[in-house]
LOLOGU-679326 format. One record per atom (N, C-alpha, C): residue number from 0; atom name; x, y, z. Coordinates in steps of 0.001 Angstrom, whole numbers. Each point is the difference from the previous one (the first is absolute). Layout:
// LOLOGU-679326
(NUM,CA,(X,Y,Z))
...
// end
This chain:
// LOLOGU-679326
(0,N,(30886,-1130,-31904))
(0,CA,(-910,536,1113))
(0,C,(-1270,-670,-67))
(1,N,(-480,-346,1098))
(1,CA,(-1407,-565,60))
(1,C,(-911,1191,-187))
(2,N,(-1197,-515,-725))
(2,CA,(-795,945,-57))
(2,C,(-775,380,1171))
(3,N,(-352,1248,298))
(3,CA,(-428,701,1125))
(3,C,(-1432,-825,312))
(4,N,(-547,-69,1183))
(4,CA,(-1375,-572,359))
(4,C,(-1079,1200,-311))
(5,N,(499,1018,103))
(5,CA,(-1177,853,-22))
(5,C,(861,1327,-739))
(6,N,(-568,588,-864))
(6,CA,(686,940,-887))
(6,C,(-681,1411,-256))
(7,N,(432,1194,-116))
(7,CA,(-447,1113,-165))
(7,C,(368,586,-1204))
(8,N,(-1019,351,-948))
(8,CA,(272,606,-1180))
(8,C,(-661,1434,-294))
(9,N,(620,813,-702))
(9,CA,(-752,1305,-336))
(9,C,(-176,118,-1404))
(10,N,(-1312,327,-448))
(10,CA,(-347,333,-1388))
(10,C,(-857,1460,98))
(11,N,(1065,824,-87))
(11,CA,(-594,1490,-34))
(11,C,(-531,243,1482))
(12,N,(-1430,449,-173))
(12,CA,(-489,258,1670))
(12,C,(-529,-1227,598))
(13,N,(32,-1143,-595))
(13,CA,(-364,-1243,514))
(13,C,(916,-853,583))
(14,N,(64,-575,1158))
(14,CA,(682,-1022,453))
(14,C,(-533,-1360,298))
(15,N,(932,-771,-162))
(15,CA,(-602,-1349,-76))
(15,C,(793,-1022,1054))
(16,N,(-692,-594,1041))
(16,CA,(599,-808,791))
(16,C,(-342,-1320,-332))
(17,N,(788,-985,-197))
(17,CA,(-297,-1220,-489))
(17,C,(411,-1313,776))
(18,N,(-713,-714,692))
(18,CA,(217,-1068,948))
(18,C,(530,-1258,-1141))
(19,N,(1294,-523,247))
(19,CA,(592,-984,-1129))
(19,C,(433,-1264,486))
(20,N,(-1104,-792,547))
(20,CA,(247,-1323,465))
(20,C,(-1327,-655,-695))
(21,N,(104,-89,-1174))
(21,CA,(-1153,-639,-771))
(21,C,(-197,-1696,297))
(22,N,(1028,-519,252))
(22,CA,(130,-1384,345))
(22,C,(-815,-395,1001))
(23,N,(-116,1143,900))
(23,CA,(-523,-363,1488))
(23,C,(-1322,1068,-55))
(24,N,(-768,337,-1146))
(24,CA,(-1037,986,-174))
(24,C,(273,1260,813))
(25,N,(1378,189,140))
(25,CA,(401,1313,597))
(25,C,(-330,187,1499))
(26,N,(133,-1236,604))
(26,CA,(-268,-194,1583))
(26,C,(1109,599,505))
(27,N,(-443,649,1404))
(27,CA,(927,1042,500))
(27,C,(865,-1001,1162))
(28,N,(1281,336,250))
(28,CA,(904,-715,846))
(28,C,(737,1391,424))
(29,N,(961,-352,915))
(29,CA,(745,1322,480))
(29,C,(702,478,-962))
(30,N,(918,-670,-739))
(30,CA,(533,733,-1064))
(30,C,(-753,975,-1003))
(31,N,(-1120,-684,-293))
(31,CA,(-968,912,-814))
(31,C,(-542,1022,714))
(32,N,(-252,34,1271))
(32,CA,(-415,1051,797))
(32,C,(1050,1262,30))
(33,N,(1231,-534,89))
(33,CA,(1161,1167,148))
(33,C,(69,436,-1530))
(34,N,(-312,-930,-1024))
(34,CA,(289,889,-1331))
(34,C,(-1247,810,-410))
(35,N,(-975,-340,703))
(35,CA,(-1263,786,-361))
(35,C,(165,1374,961))
(36,N,(560,-157,965))
(36,CA,(279,1377,908))
(36,C,(1018,856,-899))
(37,N,(935,-619,-561))
(37,CA,(1072,783,-452))
(37,C,(-553,528,-1327))
(38,N,(-866,-712,-782))
(38,CA,(-627,446,-1160))
(38,C,(-890,1386,331))
(39,N,(-765,-174,1003))
(39,CA,(-869,1142,461))
(39,C,(766,1220,373))
(40,N,(1325,-161,465))
(40,CA,(620,1019,342))
(40,C,(691,625,-1355))
(41,N,(215,-717,-883))
(41,CA,(411,599,-1215))
(41,C,(-1137,755,-709))
(42,N,(-1341,-652,74))
(42,CA,(-1071,671,-556))
(42,C,(-279,1466,582))
(43,N,(267,-51,1548))
(43,CA,(-232,1295,570))
(43,C,(1027,890,-363))
(44,N,(1218,-225,-366))
(44,CA,(1050,1107,-81))
(44,C,(-46,402,-1322))
(45,N,(-687,-646,-974))
(45,CA,(-158,404,-1458))
(45,C,(-812,1227,-46))
(46,N,(568,1132,-115))
(46,CA,(-793,1028,57))
(46,C,(-940,345,-1349))
(47,N,(260,-480,-1030))
(47,CA,(-713,92,-1277))
(47,C,(-1045,-1042,59))
(48,N,(-113,-1002,773))
(48,CA,(-1034,-969,-166))
(48,C,(-1153,523,949))
(49,N,(-1376,-77,-616))
(49,CA,(-990,585,586))
(49,C,(-1122,-1277,258))
(50,N,(114,-854,-431))
(50,CA,(-860,-1260,276))
(50,C,(749,-1153,-148))
(51,N,(-279,-888,1126))
(51,CA,(766,-1554,-195))
(51,C,(-924,-1033,-111))
(52,N,(334,-914,-624))
(52,CA,(-706,-1314,-545))
(52,C,(890,-1083,939))
(53,N,(-1051,-866,554))
(53,CA,(530,-1001,555))
(53,C,(-455,-1499,-642))
(54,N,(916,-746,-623))
(54,CA,(-432,-934,-628))
(54,C,(933,-1354,69))
(55,N,(-423,-1239,-313))
(55,CA,(511,-1114,224))
(55,C,(280,-722,-1253))
(56,N,(1313,-687,-296))
(56,CA,(449,-449,-1112))
(56,C,(-687,-1398,-51))
(57,N,(-471,-497,-1283))
(57,CA,(-521,-1163,-196))
(57,C,(-1499,-181,334))
(58,N,(-517,-1160,438))
(58,CA,(-1546,-196,-217))
(58,C,(-468,548,1565))
(59,N,(542,216,916))
(59,CA,(-386,360,1337))
(59,C,(334,1480,324))
(60,N,(-721,1000,614))
(60,CA,(249,1011,606))
(60,C,(856,-187,1313))
(61,N,(-402,-754,743))
(61,CA,(500,-63,1280))
(61,C,(-673,-1112,640))
(62,N,(593,-1332,294))
(62,CA,(-774,-1006,705))
(62,C,(176,31,1508))
(63,N,(596,1164,401))
(63,CA,(-105,285,1667))
(63,C,(1321,-282,554))
(64,N,(26,-336,1288))
(64,CA,(1145,-299,638))
(64,C,(365,-1577,-267))
(65,N,(1261,-279,-312))
(65,CA,(430,-1431,-360))
(65,C,(99,-763,1286))
(66,N,(-896,-933,-14))
(66,CA,(-115,-961,1172))
(66,C,(1397,-660,282))
(67,N,(744,-349,-929))
(67,CA,(1512,-407,389))
(67,C,(873,784,680))
(68,N,(-435,1359,-137))
(68,CA,(1052,1107,456))
(68,C,(-539,213,1673))
(69,N,(-1187,-146,337))
(69,CA,(-424,109,1431))
(69,C,(-429,-1113,627))
(70,N,(-172,-1168,-540))
(70,CA,(-625,-1044,622))
(70,C,(762,-638,1176))
(71,N,(1365,98,-282))
(71,CA,(802,-470,1265))
(71,C,(763,803,807))
(72,N,(-785,1350,-136))
(72,CA,(599,1016,1052))
(72,C,(-547,-177,1547))
(73,N,(757,422,794))
(73,CA,(-462,-72,1594))
(73,C,(-990,1246,37))
(74,N,(-859,-269,1113))
(74,CA,(-933,948,111))
(74,C,(651,1623,129))
(75,N,(1058,37,451))
(75,CA,(564,1343,278))
(75,C,(417,485,-1382))
(76,N,(638,-983,-800))
(76,CA,(565,622,-1326))
(76,C,(-1085,252,-787))
(77,N,(-1225,-875,72))
(77,CA,(-1132,272,-857))
(77,C,(-499,1274,264))
(78,N,(-69,369,1196))
(78,CA,(-674,1456,413))
(78,C,(659,1138,-589))
(79,N,(1432,-319,250))
(79,CA,(872,1443,-188))
(79,C,(646,-109,-1224))
(80,N,(455,-1131,-575))
(80,CA,(571,45,-1244))
(80,C,(-753,-264,-1216))
(81,N,(-1273,-560,244))
(81,CA,(-944,30,-1035))
(81,C,(-1025,782,-183))
(82,N,(-904,169,1208))
(82,CA,(-1076,581,29))
(82,C,(432,1780,129))
(83,N,(688,355,1023))
(83,CA,(334,1195,235))
(83,C,(675,837,-1314))
(84,N,(1156,-1053,-498))
(84,CA,(634,559,-1178))
(84,C,(-839,-22,-1175))
(85,N,(-852,-756,-212))
(85,CA,(-915,25,-1262))
(85,C,(-738,1333,101))
(86,N,(-532,225,1096))
(86,CA,(-874,1283,715))
(86,C,(831,1043,-549))
(87,N,(1335,117,477))
(87,CA,(836,1278,-329))
(87,C,(-106,70,-1501))
(88,N,(172,-882,-792))
(88,CA,(277,105,-1542))
(88,C,(-1528,292,-487))
(89,N,(-1036,-595,320))
(89,CA,(-1160,456,-432))
(89,C,(-363,1485,398))
(90,N,(270,272,1078))
(90,CA,(-309,1464,486))
(90,C,(800,917,-826))
(91,N,(1012,-488,-429))
(91,CA,(1147,849,-1000))
(91,C,(-856,279,-1308))
(92,N,(-650,-1016,-445))
(92,CA,(-481,49,-1199))
(92,C,(-1122,982,146))
(93,N,(-953,-177,1026))
(93,CA,(-1339,754,119))
(93,C,(465,1281,259))
(94,N,(1037,368,450))
(94,CA,(450,1477,364))
(94,C,(779,398,-1310))
(95,N,(231,-478,-907))
(95,CA,(764,584,-1222))
(95,C,(-528,1318,-253))
(96,N,(894,764,-525))
(96,CA,(-529,1596,-79))
(96,C,(-967,-75,-1416))
(97,N,(619,-825,-922))
(97,CA,(-938,-148,-1242))
(97,C,(-1175,-802,196))
(98,N,(-905,256,-1040))
(98,CA,(-1355,-887,75))
(98,C,(740,-1345,-539))
(99,N,(-831,-1221,368))
(99,CA,(424,-1260,-571))
(99,C,(-1031,-1043,-475))
(100,N,(90,-558,-895))
(100,CA,(-832,-868,-659))
(100,C,(530,-1578,15))
(101,N,(-829,-859,462))
(101,CA,(380,-1279,126))
(101,C,(-540,-678,-1456))
(102,N,(868,-509,-676))
(102,CA,(-353,-601,-1176))
(102,C,(-204,-1576,-49))
(103,N,(-1297,-389,283))
(103,CA,(-297,-1274,296))
(103,C,(-214,-1030,-1048))
(104,N,(804,-374,-811))
(104,CA,(-48,-591,-1112))
(104,C,(72,-1696,509))
(105,N,(182,-260,1125))
(105,CA,(-191,-1297,497))
(105,C,(-521,67,1398))
(106,N,(-221,-1133,664))
(106,CA,(-748,25,1370))
(106,C,(811,802,946))
(107,N,(-936,331,1148))
(107,CA,(576,785,1078))
(107,C,(-615,-670,1353))
(108,N,(643,-758,550))
(108,CA,(-267,-738,1067))
(108,C,(671,180,1315))
(109,N,(-576,136,1187))
(109,CA,(510,33,983))
(109,C,(998,1598,108))
(110,N,(1509,-464,192))
(110,CA,(817,1037,264))
(110,C,(3,840,-1496))
(111,N,(-375,-815,-1181))
(111,CA,(-62,699,-1338))
(111,C,(-1143,1112,30))
(112,N,(-1185,-556,613))
(112,CA,(-1125,1162,7))
(112,C,(408,912,933))
(113,N,(675,24,1036))
(113,CA,(580,1093,890))
(113,C,(860,807,-424))
(114,N,(793,-499,-1043))
(114,CA,(855,806,-860))
(114,C,(-774,869,-771))
(115,N,(-1058,-558,-613))
(115,CA,(-858,663,-1106))
(115,C,(-634,1239,1011))
(116,N,(-663,-305,1078))
(116,CA,(-531,853,880))
(116,C,(743,1055,440))
(117,N,(1222,-176,90))
(117,CA,(869,1176,450))
(117,C,(38,935,-1080))
(118,N,(-60,-330,-1204))
(118,CA,(-286,997,-1293))
(118,C,(-1165,883,138))
(119,N,(138,1136,-833))
(119,CA,(-1069,1094,-83))
(119,C,(-1278,-606,-746))
(120,N,(471,-884,-1075))
(120,CA,(-1183,-344,-1131))
(120,C,(327,-1497,-173))
(121,N,(-771,-739,-559))
(121,CA,(238,-1463,-368))
(121,C,(-799,-244,-1457))
(122,N,(816,22,-991))
(122,CA,(-661,-726,-1120))
(122,C,(196,-1497,-279))
(123,N,(-1370,-851,-164))
(123,CA,(267,-1272,-82))
(123,C,(-434,-697,-1225))
(124,N,(664,-950,-439))
(124,CA,(-718,-681,-1311))
(124,C,(-1116,-980,404))
(125,N,(-947,-296,-920))
(125,CA,(-1085,-617,592))
(125,C,(-126,-1239,597))
(126,N,(1059,-808,-344))
(126,CA,(425,-1354,584))
(126,C,(566,50,1374))
(127,N,(556,1087,259))
(127,CA,(793,163,1522))
(127,C,(-841,-365,992))
(128,N,(496,-958,1146))
(128,CA,(-676,-253,1111))
(128,C,(647,830,1241))
(129,N,(-704,566,989))
(129,CA,(392,744,1040))
(129,C,(-620,-680,1224))
(130,N,(754,88,1073))
(130,CA,(-458,-565,1397))
(130,C,(1046,-59,988))
(131,N,(-467,-429,1106))
(131,CA,(1067,-157,1473))
(131,C,(-399,-1623,254))
(132,N,(563,-702,-527))
(132,CA,(38,-1732,427))
(132,C,(707,-199,1112))
(133,N,(602,887,626))
(133,CA,(1088,-441,1064))
(133,C,(-709,-919,1173))
(134,N,(-1175,80,337))
(134,CA,(-625,-738,997))
(134,C,(-205,-1343,-205))
(135,N,(130,-261,-1381))
(135,CA,(-58,-1588,-376))
(135,C,(1375,-835,160))
(136,N,(962,758,256))
(136,CA,(1085,-620,449))
(136,C,(402,375,1371))
(137,N,(-672,361,734))
(137,CA,(-23,325,1379))
(137,C,(677,1234,646))
(138,N,(33,957,-1069))
(138,CA,(618,1525,468))
(138,C,(-937,760,-403))
(139,N,(529,1453,390))
(139,CA,(-835,1128,-554))
(139,C,(684,1112,-813))
(140,N,(-955,664,-741))
(140,CA,(803,1181,-685))
(140,C,(925,770,1001))
(141,N,(1343,122,-392))
(141,CA,(1111,630,911))
(141,C,(401,1453,-580))
(142,N,(-354,288,-1319))
(142,CA,(413,1231,-457))
(142,C,(-991,1088,-116))
(143,N,(-984,100,786))
(143,CA,(-970,788,63))
(143,C,(-1271,-183,-552))
(144,N,(-3,-1256,-613))
(144,CA,(-1288,-612,-514))
(144,C,(-1189,206,820))
(145,N,(-17,34,1209))
(145,CA,(-1082,518,836))
(145,C,(-94,1484,613))
(146,N,(1037,893,-417))
(146,CA,(71,996,331))
(146,C,(-195,1282,-1128))
(147,N,(994,-106,-636))
(147,CA,(-40,1017,-1172))
(147,C,(-1016,-469,-955))
(148,N,(-439,-1256,-222))
(148,CA,(-1014,-698,-933))
(148,C,(-1282,602,444))
(149,N,(-257,-158,1417))
(149,CA,(-1373,547,571))
(149,C,(-258,1343,-51))
(150,N,(1315,615,82))
(150,CA,(-571,1591,-64))
(150,C,(-176,156,-1463))
(151,N,(424,-634,-955))
(151,CA,(-237,448,-1372))
(151,C,(-1034,-378,-764))
(152,N,(-437,-1362,698))
(152,CA,(-1138,-918,-906))
(152,C,(-1030,-69,993))
(153,N,(127,-76,1138))
(153,CA,(-1172,-75,1144))
(153,C,(62,-1288,533))
(154,N,(-188,-259,1269))
(154,CA,(165,-1248,892))
(154,C,(-710,-1254,-648))
(155,N,(-1195,254,-791))
(155,CA,(-937,-1332,-277))
(155,C,(938,-393,-1199))
(156,N,(342,605,-991))
(156,CA,(631,-616,-1095))
(156,C,(1300,-651,509))
(157,N,(780,590,879))
(157,CA,(1193,-703,451))
(157,C,(-157,-1130,870))
(158,N,(-1214,-177,486))
(158,CA,(-596,-1073,1016))
(158,C,(-331,-1039,-1006))
(159,N,(-437,429,-966))
(159,CA,(-411,-1117,-866))
(159,C,(1423,-723,-576))
(160,N,(704,724,-352))
(160,CA,(1271,-553,-546))
(160,C,(920,-845,1223))
(161,N,(81,761,1041))
(161,CA,(957,-533,1119))
(161,C,(-653,-1003,857))
(162,N,(-1168,213,270))
(162,CA,(-766,-986,941))
(162,C,(-970,-1027,-800))
(163,N,(-609,415,-1035))
(163,CA,(-962,-756,-746))
(163,C,(786,-869,-913))
(164,N,(1140,484,-446))
(164,CA,(687,-918,-973))
(164,C,(-183,392,-1210))
(165,N,(-618,997,-630))
(165,CA,(-620,297,-1377))
(165,C,(1317,491,-745))
(166,N,(70,-435,-1075))
(166,CA,(898,540,-1153))
(166,C,(-815,516,-1174))
(167,N,(231,1377,36))
(167,CA,(-818,636,-1022))
(167,C,(951,37,-1460))
(168,N,(-1005,-174,-1166))
(168,CA,(690,334,-1288))
(168,C,(0,1432,-44))
(169,N,(776,615,-975))
(169,CA,(7,1548,-222))
(169,C,(-1175,826,-224))
(170,N,(-1016,-561,-827))
(170,CA,(-1352,813,-150))
(170,C,(-688,29,1407))
(171,N,(-97,-1117,841))
(171,CA,(-593,195,1234))
(171,C,(728,787,893))
(172,N,(1432,-75,-1))
(172,CA,(726,1057,824))
(172,C,(-32,1304,-402))
(173,N,(-204,311,-1261))
(173,CA,(-598,1286,-548))
(173,C,(-1092,813,789))
(174,N,(-1188,-908,64))
(174,CA,(-1276,350,634))
(174,C,(173,197,1339))
(175,N,(821,-428,640))
(175,CA,(263,12,1382))
(175,C,(1274,1134,300))
(176,N,(457,599,-1156))
(176,CA,(851,1149,366))
(176,C,(1597,-573,311))
(177,N,(144,-1203,-56))
(177,CA,(1506,-534,170))
(177,C,(942,212,-1295))
(178,N,(-532,62,-1077))
(178,CA,(739,539,-1186))
(178,C,(-675,1279,-587))
(179,N,(702,779,-766))
(179,CA,(-493,1233,-595))
(179,C,(-551,-312,-1356))
(180,N,(563,-846,-632))
(180,CA,(-322,-262,-1738))
(180,C,(417,-1348,-208))
(181,N,(-970,-575,-895))
(181,CA,(458,-1385,-397))
(181,C,(-207,63,-1463))
(182,N,(1093,-700,-439))
(182,CA,(135,49,-1738))
(182,C,(335,-1608,-84))
(183,N,(-151,-212,-1564))
(183,CA,(111,-1169,-512))
(183,C,(1228,-447,213))
(184,N,(533,-1579,33))
(184,CA,(1083,-457,310))
(184,C,(1257,513,-993))
(185,N,(1070,191,425))
(185,CA,(1094,626,-686))
(185,C,(-121,1565,-169))
(186,N,(-850,515,599))
(186,CA,(-197,1656,-247))
(186,C,(270,799,1301))
(187,N,(549,-745,1024))
(187,CA,(25,1019,1393))
(187,C,(1185,959,-213))
(188,N,(939,-575,-455))
(188,CA,(1239,972,-33))
(188,C,(-112,1200,-984))
(189,N,(-850,-166,-1096))
(189,CA,(-385,1072,-1040))
(189,C,(-865,931,822))
(190,N,(-1094,-541,696))
(190,CA,(-1021,807,578))
(190,C,(726,940,1033))
(191,N,(922,-783,984))
(191,CA,(444,704,1050))
(191,C,(967,1063,-513))
(192,N,(603,-21,-1223))
(192,CA,(942,820,-308))
(192,C,(-875,1269,-635))
(193,N,(-1006,-118,-715))
(193,CA,(-899,1015,-452))
(193,C,(-320,767,1245))
(194,N,(-682,-559,1051))
(194,CA,(-408,555,1125))
(194,C,(1294,974,771))
(195,N,(1221,-824,169))
(195,CA,(988,691,297))
(195,C,(285,1390,-744))
(196,N,(96,-214,-1270))
(196,CA,(275,1090,-732))
(196,C,(-896,1322,3))
(197,N,(-1405,-10,489))
(197,CA,(-937,778,270))
(197,C,(301,585,1575))
(198,N,(300,-812,569))
(198,CA,(483,384,1570))
(198,C,(1329,963,-74))
(199,N,(760,-416,-847))
(199,CA,(1371,599,-214))
(199,C,(-330,1485,-438))
(200,N,(-1098,127,-789))
(200,CA,(-167,1432,-488))
(200,C,(-575,951,807))
(201,N,(-149,-398,1155))
(201,CA,(-745,675,1073))
(201,C,(1133,955,902))
(202,N,(-418,921,752))
(202,CA,(1038,696,479))
(202,C,(813,-1012,1168))
(203,N,(1361,-141,-238))
(203,CA,(607,-1127,897))
(203,C,(-154,360,1499))
(204,N,(338,1174,382))
(204,CA,(-69,516,1449))
(204,C,(-1353,0,524))
(205,N,(-1106,190,-669))
(205,CA,(-1184,54,228))
(205,C,(-478,-1451,310))
(206,N,(256,-792,-979))
(206,CA,(-117,-1395,-65))
(206,C,(472,-778,1261))
(207,N,(1206,366,493))
(207,CA,(755,-680,1189))
(207,C,(-725,533,1115))
(208,N,(-378,1384,154))
(208,CA,(-756,378,1077))
(208,C,(-1227,-591,188))
(209,N,(-708,-123,-1156))
(209,CA,(-1406,-908,110))
(209,C,(215,-1154,550))
(210,N,(972,-742,-521))
(210,CA,(416,-1273,558))
(210,C,(110,3,1502))
(211,N,(784,887,539))
(211,CA,(397,263,1418))
(211,C,(-1312,148,717))
(212,N,(-1071,808,-497))
(212,CA,(-1021,477,592))
(212,C,(-960,-1319,258))
(213,N,(-52,-537,-1069))
(213,CA,(-900,-1056,136))
(213,C,(458,-1142,1089))
(214,N,(1548,-310,-18))
(214,CA,(499,-794,829))
(214,C,(-432,373,1600))
(215,N,(231,1340,234))
(215,CA,(-468,521,1336))
(215,C,(-1621,-546,213))
(216,N,(-697,198,-1080))
(216,CA,(-1289,-17,274))
(216,C,(-267,-1538,515))
(217,N,(527,-902,-757))
(217,CA,(40,-1510,284))
(217,C,(853,-485,1110))
(218,N,(782,761,421))
(218,CA,(642,-404,1336))
(218,C,(1359,-809,-380))
(219,N,(495,391,-1258))
(219,CA,(1097,-711,-526))
(219,C,(1336,313,587))
(220,N,(168,1523,87))
(220,CA,(1226,538,791))
(220,C,(-418,1365,250))
(221,N,(-935,186,925))
(221,CA,(-462,1183,582))
(221,C,(1133,871,403))
(222,N,(970,-262,923))
(222,CA,(927,775,578))
(222,C,(834,574,-1223))
(223,N,(706,-1083,-611))
(223,CA,(1014,355,-969))
(223,C,(-340,763,-1223))
(224,N,(-1322,-334,-314))
(224,CA,(-575,857,-1150))
(224,C,(-293,1094,415))
(225,N,(-443,321,946))
(225,CA,(-525,1490,621))
(225,C,(1252,863,151))
(226,N,(1105,-625,721))
(226,CA,(1227,852,-66))
(226,C,(784,145,-1578))
(227,N,(-327,-826,-788))
(227,CA,(693,85,-1364))
(227,C,(-799,1090,-620))
(228,N,(-1418,-44,38))
(228,CA,(-753,1148,-582))
(228,C,(194,1373,409))
(229,N,(263,161,1364))
(229,CA,(115,1287,666))
(229,C,(1764,410,-427))
(230,N,(749,-1150,191))
(230,CA,(1371,425,-356))
(230,C,(238,467,-1407))
(231,N,(-586,-722,-984))
(231,CA,(-35,392,-1316))
(231,C,(-509,1495,-312))
(232,N,(-1164,251,692))
(232,CA,(-413,1370,27))
(232,C,(929,1014,458))
(233,N,(862,-60,1153))
(233,CA,(511,603,461))
(233,C,(1481,367,-634))
(234,N,(274,-1097,-624))
(234,CA,(1221,179,-808))
(234,C,(16,886,-1005))
(235,N,(-1208,243,-598))
(235,CA,(-255,1191,-1119))
(235,C,(-23,1422,602))
(236,N,(18,219,1332))
(236,CA,(-450,1280,533))
(236,C,(1402,895,163))
(237,N,(-157,1353,-69))
(237,CA,(1167,705,294))
(237,C,(491,-141,1324))
(238,N,(-921,-366,1162))
(238,CA,(223,-124,1148))
(238,C,(1419,-942,259))
(239,N,(-322,-1134,-834))
(239,CA,(1103,-1104,144))
(239,C,(1295,503,-619))
(240,N,(-87,798,-989))
(240,CA,(1328,612,-707))
(240,C,(400,934,1075))
(241,N,(-795,685,776))
(241,CA,(544,989,920))
(241,C,(876,-757,1030))
(242,N,(-849,-1009,438))
(242,CA,(494,-698,1239))
(242,C,(1426,-647,-155))
(243,N,(204,-853,-1215))
(243,CA,(1030,-419,-486))
(243,C,(1241,810,-316))
(244,N,(-407,1255,-629))
(244,CA,(938,1010,24))
(244,C,(560,729,1202))
(245,N,(-934,103,788))
(245,CA,(555,196,1545))
(245,C,(980,-619,606))
(246,N,(-576,-1337,-246))
(246,CA,(962,-957,666))
(246,C,(1398,-7,-368))
(247,N,(173,249,-1319))
(247,CA,(1377,-46,-783))
(247,C,(636,1318,568))
(248,N,(-450,1141,-27))
(248,CA,(390,1161,238))
(248,C,(273,399,1655))
(249,N,(-683,-855,527))
(249,CA,(53,210,1624))
(249,C,(-840,1465,445))
(250,N,(-1062,194,-841))
(250,CA,(-898,1235,348))
(250,C,(-1176,-524,354))
(251,N,(-805,915,663))
(251,CA,(-1414,-142,47))
(251,C,(-771,112,-1014))
(252,N,(-660,-1141,-278))
(252,CA,(-1085,-15,-1073))
(252,C,(-870,1095,-114))
(253,N,(-325,463,-1196))
(253,CA,(-1150,879,-308))
(253,C,(-1060,-706,-810))
(254,N,(-734,-376,655))
(254,CA,(-1585,-636,-617))
(254,C,(-880,751,-759))
(255,N,(-378,-276,-1313))
(255,CA,(-892,825,-545))
(255,C,(-1313,-826,-385))
(256,N,(-236,-1075,697))
(256,CA,(-1242,-612,-618))
(256,C,(-173,-43,-1311))
(257,N,(915,-218,-726))
(257,CA,(-172,223,-1396))
(257,C,(24,-1442,-582))
// end
């Protein structure tokens, strides 16, 4: 059986999603995106997992979208099969119920940086380069590099990368808020795990609720997040139990506002 392109593994309260295409610096193509989507579904359903790390096998975190995968697509296929599908997968990551940490032990460029941006936190090794170089080959960031990235880091920082063509090393990215922590080479995974363990010690429901509320504030998923928070509250009430019970017994419910 061929090795999976993206895997999900559990280690106690910590889950690890790993991109496994090191010969291509974990560049993303359609099979990789499908495998990533499946791994995220596994992570979401793992009830005991409280924090998820996103990492890349080998020397690169993620080199972005594989040019060989989309370069010959028609305009229609590029829009629907590539950009829209990639958006769906990255949105799935951004909306994962657990906090997520991108483990940047290698460069994160183009779609690779967009992948890291979809995470809640980013730990980068000092040698790592980050940027949006797409315009150098005549395309634009397509997986929310000009949207989610602007909301999280500010327009001018993203403008410097996407329009000005600047590539930042991790220490400069730290100063700009693009990454949250910088460590020496070879230490990103250890640092991310230590951080994840501390997060995992916090109240899991409160942590998930805080993540949702922040998502509402930054416009990540206002409608879904608002309804999820309200529904979760209602599910704990006596009113819901009364309503469900009356439905089963075919009797008028007696609500107690408890």
